[in-house]
BAPA-740860 format. One record per residue (C-alpha): x, y, z; residue in one letter; residue number from 1. Coordinates in pm, 1 decimal, always signed. Layout:
! residues N
<px=X	py=Y	pz=Z	residuo=a	num=NUM>
...
***
This chain:
! residues 264
<px=+3753.4	py=-3709.4	pz=-6460.7	residuo=x	num=1>
<px=+4038.2	py=-3936.8	pz=-6438.4	residuo=x	num=2>
<px=+3992.5	py=-4312.7	pz=-6438.8	residuo=x	num=3>
<px=+4068.9	py=-4466.6	pz=-6088.6	residuo=x	num=4>
<px=+4203.8	py=-4808.8	pz=-6064.4	residuo=x	num=5>
<px=+4159.2	py=-4991.8	pz=-5735.8	residuo=x	num=6>
<px=+4482.7	py=-5093.9	pz=-5573.6	residuo=x	num=7>
<px=+4586.1	py=-5460.2	pz=-5566.2	residuo=x	num=8>
<px=+4623.9	py=-5452.5	pz=-5201.5	residuo=x	num=9>
<px=+4394.7	py=-5536.2	pz=-4897.4	residuo=x	num=10>
<px=+4451.4	py=-5186.0	pz=-4747.2	residuo=x	num=11>
<px=+4614.3	py=-4877.0	pz=-4862.0	residuo=x	num=12>
<px=+4694.1	py=-4677.5	pz=-4549.4	residuo=x	num=13>
<px=+4853.6	py=-4691.6	pz=-4195.1	residuo=x	num=14>
<px=+4711.3	py=-4555.2	pz=-3904.3	residuo=x	num=15>
<px=+4875.7	py=-4430.6	pz=-3603.6	residuo=x	num=16>
<px=+4633.1	py=-4634.7	pz=-3374.3	residuo=x	num=17>
<px=+4758.7	py=-4955.6	pz=-3564.2	residuo=x	num=18>
<px=+5103.6	py=-4850.0	pz=-3491.1	residuo=x	num=19>
<px=+5036.0	py=-4775.1	pz=-3125.8	residuo=x	num=20>
<px=+4872.6	py=-5117.0	pz=-3106.2	residuo=x	num=21>
<px=+5143.9	py=-5319.2	pz=-3261.6	residuo=x	num=22>
<px=+5417.1	py=-5164.5	pz=-3033.2	residuo=x	num=23>
<px=+5180.3	py=-5221.7	pz=-2737.6	residuo=x	num=24>
<px=+5175.0	py=-5596.6	pz=-2842.7	residuo=x	num=25>
<px=+5553.5	py=-5586.0	pz=-2851.7	residuo=x	num=26>
<px=+5563.4	py=-5461.8	pz=-2507.0	residuo=x	num=27>
<px=+5325.5	py=-5712.4	pz=-2382.5	residuo=x	num=28>
<px=+5536.3	py=-5994.3	pz=-2524.4	residuo=x	num=29>
<px=+5860.1	py=-5833.0	pz=-2375.9	residuo=x	num=30>
<px=+5716.7	py=-5829.1	pz=-2019.1	residuo=x	num=31>
<px=+5487.3	py=-6128.2	pz=-2024.4	residuo=x	num=32>
<px=+5631.0	py=-6394.3	pz=-1804.4	residuo=x	num=33>
<px=+5984.3	py=-6257.2	pz=-1822.7	residuo=x	num=34>
<px=+6065.1	py=-6384.0	pz=-1462.4	residuo=x	num=35>
<px=+5988.3	py=-6735.0	pz=-1546.9	residuo=x	num=36>
<px=+6273.1	py=-6753.8	pz=-1814.1	residuo=x	num=37>
<px=+6564.7	py=-6929.1	pz=-1651.1	residuo=x	num=38>
<px=+6916.9	py=-6810.7	pz=-1657.5	residuo=x	num=39>
<px=+7040.3	py=-6465.9	pz=-1805.3	residuo=x	num=40>
<px=+7129.2	py=-6625.3	pz=-2169.8	residuo=x	num=41>
<px=+6756.6	py=-6730.6	pz=-2195.7	residuo=x	num=42>
<px=+6645.7	py=-6367.0	pz=-2092.1	residuo=x	num=43>
<px=+6904.4	py=-6188.1	pz=-2299.7	residuo=x	num=44>
<px=+6849.3	py=-6424.5	pz=-2600.5	residuo=x	num=45>
<px=+6461.7	py=-6375.6	pz=-2574.8	residuo=x	num=46>
<px=+6492.2	py=-5998.6	pz=-2542.0	residuo=x	num=47>
<px=+6749.9	py=-5977.8	pz=-2826.5	residuo=x	num=48>
<px=+6500.6	py=-6140.9	pz=-3063.0	residuo=x	num=49>
<px=+6231.7	py=-5904.0	pz=-2966.9	residuo=x	num=50>
<px=+6472.9	py=-5604.0	pz=-3002.3	residuo=x	num=51>
<px=+6552.5	py=-5751.9	pz=-3356.5	residuo=x	num=52>
<px=+6171.4	py=-5769.9	pz=-3444.9	residuo=x	num=53>
<px=+6088.3	py=-5423.0	pz=-3308.3	residuo=x	num=54>
<px=+6383.8	py=-5266.4	pz=-3491.3	residuo=x	num=55>
<px=+6281.1	py=-5438.0	pz=-3803.4	residuo=x	num=56>
<px=+5915.7	py=-5354.0	pz=-3773.6	residuo=x	num=57>
<px=+6034.9	py=-4960.9	pz=-3731.7	residuo=x	num=58>
<px=+6229.9	py=-4966.4	pz=-4032.3	residuo=x	num=59>
<px=+6032.2	py=-5186.5	pz=-4264.0	residuo=x	num=60>
<px=+5831.7	py=-4897.1	pz=-4427.5	residuo=x	num=61>
<px=+6157.0	py=-4704.2	pz=-4508.1	residuo=x	num=62>
<px=+6354.2	py=-5006.7	pz=-4630.1	residuo=x	num=63>
<px=+6062.8	py=-5131.5	pz=-4846.8	residuo=x	num=64>
<px=+6032.7	py=-4811.0	pz=-5032.7	residuo=x	num=65>
<px=+6412.5	py=-4833.7	pz=-5103.5	residuo=x	num=66>
<px=+6442.5	py=-5208.4	pz=-5163.2	residuo=x	num=67>
<px=+6159.5	py=-5360.9	pz=-5403.9	residuo=x	num=68>
<px=+6208.5	py=-5710.6	pz=-5281.7	residuo=x	num=69>
<px=+6249.9	py=-5631.0	pz=-4910.0	residuo=x	num=70>
<px=+5895.3	py=-5732.9	pz=-4791.8	residuo=x	num=71>
<px=+5949.7	py=-6091.2	pz=-4890.7	residuo=x	num=72>
<px=+6267.7	py=-6095.7	pz=-4696.7	residuo=x	num=73>
<px=+6127.4	py=-5914.2	pz=-4414.0	residuo=x	num=74>
<px=+5838.1	py=-6124.7	pz=-4343.9	residuo=x	num=75>
<px=+6040.4	py=-6458.0	pz=-4360.2	residuo=x	num=76>
<px=+6295.0	py=-6317.8	pz=-4096.2	residuo=x	num=77>
<px=+6023.6	py=-6193.3	pz=-3886.4	residuo=x	num=78>
<px=+5851.3	py=-6503.0	pz=-3876.3	residuo=x	num=79>
<px=+6168.5	py=-6701.5	pz=-3791.3	residuo=x	num=80>
<px=+6204.2	py=-6467.0	pz=-3521.4	residuo=x	num=81>
<px=+5868.7	py=-6516.1	pz=-3387.6	residuo=x	num=82>
<px=+5888.4	py=-6903.1	pz=-3408.3	residuo=x	num=83>
<px=+6222.9	py=-6886.6	pz=-3221.1	residuo=x	num=84>
<px=+6036.6	py=-6682.0	pz=-2944.1	residuo=x	num=85>
<px=+5773.2	py=-6967.3	pz=-2961.5	residuo=x	num=86>
<px=+6058.2	py=-7218.9	pz=-2842.6	residuo=x	num=87>
<px=+6046.9	py=-7046.5	pz=-2519.4	residuo=x	num=88>
<px=+5764.6	py=-7230.5	pz=-2332.2	residuo=x	num=89>
<px=+5770.9	py=-6978.2	pz=-2043.9	residuo=x	num=90>
<px=+5617.3	py=-6733.6	pz=-2282.8	residuo=x	num=91>
<px=+5318.9	py=-6987.0	pz=-2346.8	residuo=x	num=92>
<px=+5142.1	py=-6869.6	pz=-2638.3	residuo=x	num=93>
<px=+5195.7	py=-6477.8	pz=-2615.4	residuo=x	num=94>
<px=+5460.0	py=-6474.3	pz=-2892.8	residuo=x	num=95>
<px=+5164.1	py=-6535.4	pz=-3131.6	residuo=x	num=96>
<px=+5073.7	py=-6179.5	pz=-3094.6	residuo=x	num=97>
<px=+5362.6	py=-6073.8	pz=-3295.2	residuo=x	num=98>
<px=+5213.6	py=-6277.2	pz=-3615.8	residuo=x	num=99>
<px=+4902.9	py=-6043.5	pz=-3582.5	residuo=x	num=100>
<px=+5146.5	py=-5743.9	pz=-3621.1	residuo=x	num=101>
<px=+5303.0	py=-5920.4	pz=-3933.4	residuo=x	num=102>
<px=+4944.9	py=-5959.5	pz=-4059.0	residuo=x	num=103>
<px=+4888.7	py=-5582.5	pz=-4040.1	residuo=x	num=104>
<px=+5190.6	py=-5533.7	pz=-4249.4	residuo=x	num=105>
<px=+5126.4	py=-5815.8	pz=-4502.9	residuo=x	num=106>
<px=+4778.1	py=-5654.2	pz=-4572.7	residuo=x	num=107>
<px=+4936.8	py=-5314.3	pz=-4639.3	residuo=x	num=108>
<px=+5247.5	py=-5400.9	pz=-4804.0	residuo=x	num=109>
<px=+5186.8	py=-5702.8	pz=-5030.1	residuo=x	num=110>
<px=+4960.1	py=-5768.9	pz=-5311.0	residuo=x	num=111>
<px=+4607.2	py=-5926.9	pz=-5242.1	residuo=x	num=112>
<px=+4736.7	py=-6293.3	pz=-5343.7	residuo=x	num=113>
<px=+5085.9	py=-6268.6	pz=-5180.9	residuo=x	num=114>
<px=+4905.1	py=-6117.1	pz=-4860.6	residuo=x	num=115>
<px=+4694.1	py=-6421.4	pz=-4841.4	residuo=x	num=116>
<px=+4972.7	py=-6648.3	pz=-4907.3	residuo=x	num=117>
<px=+5151.2	py=-6496.1	pz=-4593.6	residuo=x	num=118>
<px=+4823.8	py=-6514.8	pz=-4380.7	residuo=x	num=119>
<px=+4821.8	py=-6887.1	pz=-4455.3	residuo=x	num=120>
<px=+5189.8	py=-6939.5	pz=-4365.2	residuo=x	num=121>
<px=+5143.2	py=-6738.7	pz=-4053.7	residuo=x	num=122>
<px=+4838.4	py=-6946.6	pz=-3946.1	residuo=x	num=123>
<px=+4997.5	py=-7284.0	pz=-4061.5	residuo=x	num=124>
<px=+5336.1	py=-7218.6	pz=-3832.0	residuo=x	num=125>
<px=+5132.5	py=-7113.6	pz=-3555.2	residuo=x	num=126>
<px=+4920.4	py=-7427.7	pz=-3567.2	residuo=x	num=127>
<px=+5205.5	py=-7642.8	pz=-3592.6	residuo=x	num=128>
<px=+5434.6	py=-7475.2	pz=-3317.3	residuo=x	num=129>
<px=+5127.7	py=-7458.2	pz=-3065.1	residuo=x	num=130>
<px=+5075.7	py=-7806.3	pz=-3152.5	residuo=x	num=131>
<px=+5416.1	py=-7924.9	pz=-3077.6	residuo=x	num=132>
<px=+5442.1	py=-7716.3	pz=-2752.7	residuo=x	num=133>
<px=+5083.1	py=-7800.0	pz=-2599.2	residuo=x	num=134>
<px=+4975.2	py=-8108.1	pz=-2770.5	residuo=x	num=135>
<px=+4711.5	py=-8199.8	pz=-3016.6	residuo=x	num=136>
<px=+4425.0	py=-8098.5	pz=-2795.6	residuo=x	num=137>
<px=+4519.4	py=-7772.0	pz=-2645.7	residuo=x	num=138>
<px=+4753.8	py=-7649.2	pz=-2944.5	residuo=x	num=139>
<px=+4466.5	py=-7626.7	pz=-3196.2	residuo=x	num=140>
<px=+4251.8	py=-7432.8	pz=-2967.0	residuo=x	num=141>
<px=+4501.1	py=-7177.7	pz=-2868.5	residuo=x	num=142>
<px=+4601.0	py=-7124.4	pz=-3229.3	residuo=x	num=143>
<px=+4224.2	py=-7102.6	pz=-3337.1	residuo=x	num=144>
<px=+4173.4	py=-6826.9	pz=-3077.6	residuo=x	num=145>
<px=+4459.0	py=-6639.1	pz=-3217.0	residuo=x	num=146>
<px=+4378.3	py=-6685.4	pz=-3570.6	residuo=x	num=147>
<px=+4018.6	py=-6559.6	pz=-3500.4	residuo=x	num=148>
<px=+4150.7	py=-6248.8	pz=-3312.1	residuo=x	num=149>
<px=+4403.1	py=-6182.6	pz=-3586.7	residuo=x	num=150>
<px=+4130.3	py=-6205.6	pz=-3846.6	residuo=x	num=151>
<px=+3880.7	py=-6005.9	pz=-3671.1	residuo=x	num=152>
<px=+4129.3	py=-5706.4	pz=-3615.9	residuo=x	num=153>
<px=+4293.2	py=-5705.9	pz=-3941.9	residuo=x	num=154>
<px=+3954.5	py=-5717.1	pz=-4109.9	residuo=x	num=155>
<px=+3840.0	py=-5430.1	pz=-3916.0	residuo=x	num=156>
<px=+4147.6	py=-5236.7	pz=-4016.6	residuo=x	num=157>
<px=+4099.0	py=-5330.4	pz=-4390.8	residuo=x	num=158>
<px=+3735.9	py=-5212.5	pz=-4374.5	residuo=x	num=159>
<px=+3833.5	py=-4893.9	pz=-4201.9	residuo=x	num=160>
<px=+4106.6	py=-4820.1	pz=-4449.5	residuo=x	num=161>
<px=+3871.0	py=-4856.2	pz=-4735.5	residuo=x	num=162>
<px=+3614.8	py=-4633.6	pz=-4583.7	residuo=x	num=163>
<px=+3887.4	py=-4389.5	pz=-4549.5	residuo=x	num=164>
<px=+3951.8	py=-4445.3	pz=-4927.0	residuo=x	num=165>
<px=+3603.8	py=-4406.8	pz=-5015.3	residuo=x	num=166>
<px=+3582.8	py=-4090.2	pz=-4819.8	residuo=x	num=167>
<px=+3918.9	py=-3940.1	pz=-4976.9	residuo=x	num=168>
<px=+3787.4	py=-4028.8	pz=-5338.6	residuo=x	num=169>
<px=+3449.7	py=-3872.7	pz=-5245.3	residuo=x	num=170>
<px=+3654.9	py=-3547.0	pz=-5161.2	residuo=x	num=171>
<px=+3821.1	py=-3567.3	pz=-5488.2	residuo=x	num=172>
<px=+3513.4	py=-3621.2	pz=-5696.2	residuo=x	num=173>
<px=+3340.3	py=-3306.6	pz=-5489.7	residuo=x	num=174>
<px=+3649.0	py=-3106.1	pz=-5580.4	residuo=x	num=175>
<px=+3622.6	py=-3198.6	pz=-5937.6	residuo=x	num=176>
<px=+3251.6	py=-3149.2	pz=-5960.5	residuo=x	num=177>
<px=+3311.1	py=-2790.9	pz=-5806.1	residuo=x	num=178>
<px=+3589.5	py=-2733.4	pz=-6057.5	residuo=x	num=179>
<px=+3346.4	py=-2849.1	pz=-6349.2	residuo=x	num=180>
<px=+3078.1	py=-2634.9	pz=-6216.1	residuo=x	num=181>
<px=+3308.9	py=-2360.6	pz=-6218.2	residuo=x	num=182>
<px=+3419.7	py=-2407.0	pz=-6590.6	residuo=x	num=183>
<px=+3056.2	py=-2465.3	pz=-6684.1	residuo=x	num=184>
<px=+2966.2	py=-2124.5	pz=-6533.4	residuo=x	num=185>
<px=+3276.5	py=-1964.6	pz=-6739.9	residuo=x	num=186>
<px=+3149.2	py=-2117.7	pz=-7071.1	residuo=x	num=187>
<px=+2789.7	py=-2010.9	pz=-6973.7	residuo=x	num=188>
<px=+2919.9	py=-1645.1	pz=-6927.3	residuo=x	num=189>
<px=+3127.5	py=-1662.4	pz=-7251.2	residuo=x	num=190>
<px=+2818.7	py=-1816.5	pz=-7449.4	residuo=x	num=191>
<px=+2601.0	py=-1522.7	pz=-7311.8	residuo=x	num=192>
<px=+2874.0	py=-1250.7	pz=-7418.1	residuo=x	num=193>
<px=+2891.8	py=-1436.6	pz=-7777.2	residuo=x	num=194>
<px=+2500.2	py=-1436.6	pz=-7779.9	residuo=x	num=195>
<px=+2512.1	py=-1076.0	pz=-7714.8	residuo=x	num=196>
<px=+2760.0	py=-1002.0	pz=-7963.5	residuo=x	num=197>
<px=+2572.5	py=-1198.1	pz=-8220.4	residuo=x	num=198>
<px=+2249.9	py=-997.0	pz=-8150.5	residuo=x	num=199>
<px=+2435.6	py=-681.4	pz=-8174.7	residuo=x	num=200>
<px=+2583.9	py=-768.6	pz=-8535.3	residuo=x	num=201>
<px=+2258.0	py=-911.2	pz=-8637.3	residuo=x	num=202>
<px=+2101.1	py=-533.4	pz=-8540.3	residuo=x	num=203>
<px=+2360.2	py=-377.4	pz=-8716.7	residuo=x	num=204>
<px=+2301.7	py=-580.8	pz=-9025.6	residuo=x	num=205>
<px=+1933.0	py=-516.0	pz=-9011.1	residuo=x	num=206>
<px=+1985.8	py=-146.4	pz=-8976.3	residuo=x	num=207>
<px=+2214.2	py=-157.1	pz=-9248.4	residuo=x	num=208>
<px=+1990.9	py=-350.4	pz=-9486.0	residuo=x	num=209>
<px=+1682.0	py=-163.1	pz=-9421.3	residuo=x	num=210>
<px=+1737.2	py=+176.7	pz=-9277.6	residuo=x	num=211>
<px=+2056.2	py=+225.0	pz=-9448.4	residuo=x	num=212>
<px=+1894.2	py=+151.0	pz=-9795.5	residuo=x	num=213>
<px=+1639.1	py=+393.6	pz=-9744.7	residuo=x	num=214>
<px=+1857.2	py=+675.8	pz=-9621.0	residuo=x	num=215>
<px=+2060.3	py=+604.8	pz=-9934.1	residuo=x	num=216>
<px=+1746.5	py=+634.9	pz=-10147.3	residuo=x	num=217>
<px=+1653.8	py=+965.5	pz=-9977.1	residuo=x	num=218>
<px=+2007.0	py=+1094.6	pz=-10048.3	residuo=x	num=219>
<px=+1966.1	py=+1029.2	pz=-10404.1	residuo=x	num=220>
<px=+1605.6	py=+1185.6	pz=-10413.2	residuo=x	num=221>
<px=+1745.5	py=+1485.1	pz=-10219.5	residuo=x	num=222>
<px=+2005.3	py=+1535.7	pz=-10486.8	residuo=x	num=223>
<px=+1748.4	py=+1515.8	pz=-10751.7	residuo=x	num=224>
<px=+1516.8	py=+1743.7	pz=-10571.1	residuo=x	num=225>
<px=+1793.4	py=+2019.3	pz=-10552.0	residuo=x	num=226>
<px=+1819.5	py=+2011.2	pz=-10917.6	residuo=x	num=227>
<px=+1444.6	py=+2052.5	pz=-10962.9	residuo=x	num=228>
<px=+1432.7	py=+2348.8	pz=-10752.0	residuo=x	num=229>
<px=+1539.5	py=+2578.5	pz=-11029.9	residuo=x	num=230>
<px=+1353.3	py=+2402.3	pz=-11323.4	residuo=x	num=231>
<px=+1018.4	py=+2281.0	pz=-11168.4	residuo=x	num=232>
<px=+975.2	py=+2438.7	pz=-10826.5	residuo=x	num=233>
<px=+613.5	py=+2300.2	pz=-10786.2	residuo=x	num=234>
<px=+722.7	py=+1934.1	pz=-10860.0	residuo=x	num=235>
<px=+1032.3	py=+2004.9	pz=-10618.5	residuo=x	num=236>
<px=+799.8	py=+2088.8	pz=-10332.1	residuo=x	num=237>
<px=+591.7	py=+1764.9	pz=-10397.0	residuo=x	num=238>
<px=+928.1	py=+1587.0	pz=-10386.7	residuo=x	num=239>
<px=+1027.3	py=+1748.9	pz=-10063.1	residuo=x	num=240>
<px=+704.4	py=+1621.0	pz=-9893.7	residuo=x	num=241>
<px=+762.5	py=+1273.7	pz=-10024.7	residuo=x	num=242>
<px=+1121.8	py=+1313.3	pz=-9879.9	residuo=x	num=243>
<px=+996.3	py=+1415.4	pz=-9544.5	residuo=x	num=244>
<px=+756.0	py=+1113.7	pz=-9541.4	residuo=x	num=245>
<px=+1040.2	py=+869.9	pz=-9628.8	residuo=x	num=246>
<px=+1270.1	py=+1020.7	pz=-9368.9	residuo=x	num=247>
<px=+990.6	py=+991.4	pz=-9101.5	residuo=x	num=248>
<px=+943.8	py=+626.1	pz=-9212.0	residuo=x	num=249>
<px=+1322.7	py=+536.4	pz=-9186.4	residuo=x	num=250>
<px=+1334.9	py=+696.1	pz=-8862.5	residuo=x	num=251>
<px=+1049.5	py=+519.2	pz=-8723.0	residuo=x	num=252>
<px=+1180.9	py=+187.3	pz=-8831.6	residuo=x	num=253>
<px=+1538.1	py=+262.2	pz=-8683.9	residuo=x	num=254>
<px=+1364.2	py=+331.5	pz=-8354.4	residuo=x	num=255>
<px=+1150.4	py=+13.2	pz=-8378.6	residuo=x	num=256>
<px=+1468.3	py=-194.6	pz=-8436.2	residuo=x	num=257>
<px=+1666.1	py=-29.7	pz=-8150.1	residuo=x	num=258>
<px=+1384.4	py=-77.1	pz=-7916.7	residuo=x	num=259>
<px=+1368.7	py=-448.6	pz=-8029.4	residuo=x	num=260>
<px=+1716.7	py=-525.0	pz=-7949.8	residuo=x	num=261>
<px=+1742.8	py=-287.1	pz=-7654.3	residuo=x	num=262>
<px=+1801.9	py=-486.5	pz=-7314.8	residuo=x	num=263>
<px=+1499.1	py=-507.9	pz=-7080.7	residuo=x	num=264>
***
């Protein structure tokens, strides 16, 4: 089996549900208290920032594959866009939902240490911005609420992804075990064929060593008996009886060996 090295990331997969939730959060930020924005410039500028955030979010996966350093640039720009939206007090603290979206991406895209760095930076910027907008009493409470919500949902996504990874690895292990079992069955069949061939060779060798030598001796004795027929018929008759006994013994031994090595 191949060695498996755990990836240096908090999560390794993207889920359609997470994408749906993230786009839903962007929509919530877009429509949240939009009528409270004063003036066309304010509304247009806020929606332009949200459009930029959505476009960068949609293209992040593609550009990160092509440009290795893109994630660092991406998270910095997206965090700046989010904090600019925080400048519109009419949005209250809804803009902080965008930092949760960035948290999902940082967990998937960045190595563990870098992802934790971004988490800390997101939380710190959220705390500072909300304290500046709502004061040192309401600001930390609002920030803590979003930090807790983000931690819970991102942790759930991480654990769910790890469960999926473990399940996928189990499927790979099962496939490898099935492949190993098939090879073992093949090796067993070959070993049985080899053992059968060795048994046949052993039987042939025993036939050659025992019965073959007796038959060769009978052949020599038969030749000698043929010569005795003219000179000493009586002795030749005795020799013929002895040849019959040897032939019968050789035949019995051959049947015994064949019966010993026959299957069943």
